[in-house]
C-alpha positions in Angstrom: 141.9 153.3 89.2 142.5 156.8 90.9 146.2 156.0 91.6 146.6 154.8 87.9 145.0 158.0 86.6 147.3 160.2 88.8 150.4 158.2 87.6 149.1 158.7 83.8 148.5 162.4 84.4 152.0 162.9 86.1 153.7 161.1 83.1 152.0 163.5 80.7 153.1 166.4 82.7 156.8 165.4 82.7 156.7 165.0 79.0 154.7 168.1 78.4 156.4 171.2 76.8 154.4 173.6 78.9 153.2 173.4 82.5 149.8 174.8 81.4 149.1 171.2 79.9 149.4 169.5 83.4 148.0 169.9 86.6 144.1 169.8 86.1 143.0 168.7 89.4 139.2 168.8 88.7 137.1 169.6 85.7 133.3 170.1 86.0 133.2 169.6 89.7 131.1 171.5 92.1 132.4 173.5 95.3 130.6 172.2 98.3 132.6 173.8 101.0 135.1 176.8 101.3 137.6 177.4 104.2 139.2 180.7 104.5 142.3 179.2 106.0 144.0 176.0 106.9 145.9 175.7 110.1 146.0 179.5 110.3 148.2 179.6 107.3 147.7 182.0 104.3 145.8 179.6 102.3 142.1 178.9 101.5 140.7 175.5 100.7 137.7 174.1 98.7 136.1 170.7 98.8 134.7 169.5 95.3 132.0 167.1 94.5 132.0 165.3 91.2 134.0 166.2 88.2 136.1 164.2 85.8 138.7 163.9 86.5 138.8 164.7 90.2 142.2 163.8 91.4 141.2 165.2 94.9 137.9 163.6 95.2 138.4 162.5 98.9 139.7 165.8 100.4 140.3 169.3 100.2 142.0 171.4 97.4 144.3 174.1 99.0 145.3 177.3 97.5 148.2 178.7 99.1 149.3 182.4 98.5 152.7 181.2 97.6 151.4 179.1 94.7 150.2 182.3 92.9 152.4 184.7 91.1 150.8 187.8 92.8 148.6 188.0 96.0 145.9 189.7 93.9 145.6 186.4 91.9 145.0 184.6 95.1 142.3 187.0 96.1 140.6 186.6 92.7 140.7 182.7 93.1 139.1 183.0 96.5 136.3 185.2 95.1 136.0 182.7 92.2 135.5 179.8 94.8 132.9 181.8 96.7 131.0 182.5 93.5 131.1 178.8 92.6 129.8 177.9 96.0 127.0 180.3 96.1 125.8 179.8 92.4 126.5 176.0 92.2 128.2 176.5 89.0 130.9 173.9 88.0 134.6 174.6 88.1 137.9 173.6 86.7 140.9 173.7 89.3 144.5 173.6 88.2 147.9 173.5 89.8 150.6 174.9 87.4 153.5 173.0 89.2 152.2 169.5 89.8 149.0 167.3 90.4 149.2 168.0 94.1 145.9 169.0 95.8 148.0 171.2 98.1 149.1 174.0 95.9 146.3 174.9 93.4 146.4 178.5 92.0 143.7 178.6 89.3 140.0 178.2 89.5 137.8 178.7 86.6 133.9 178.9 87.0 131.9 177.5 84.1 128.6 178.3 82.8 126.3 175.7 83.8 
């Protein structure tokens, strides 16, 4: 089912007129772990529980600096991830370029 959902979302992304319409990796999930790096690279990662969809349900979502248009945006995403972890508020995580869990750049903290 997860693979079918990924293919469906990817097909929508290919046909979309704007990249903002594709790449929602998680909606309504909760951050359960945050790592400040991965393999000593310029990334941070989050593990998300729940959410629908959650294309990255069995692993980590990585936010490389290179996925953001500016290093300051990456810093704000890290701060938002820490906020979500400490408050338990749900999040939406987005990748502007694909549905890959390895290059997210947007995290939105929602009121619970």
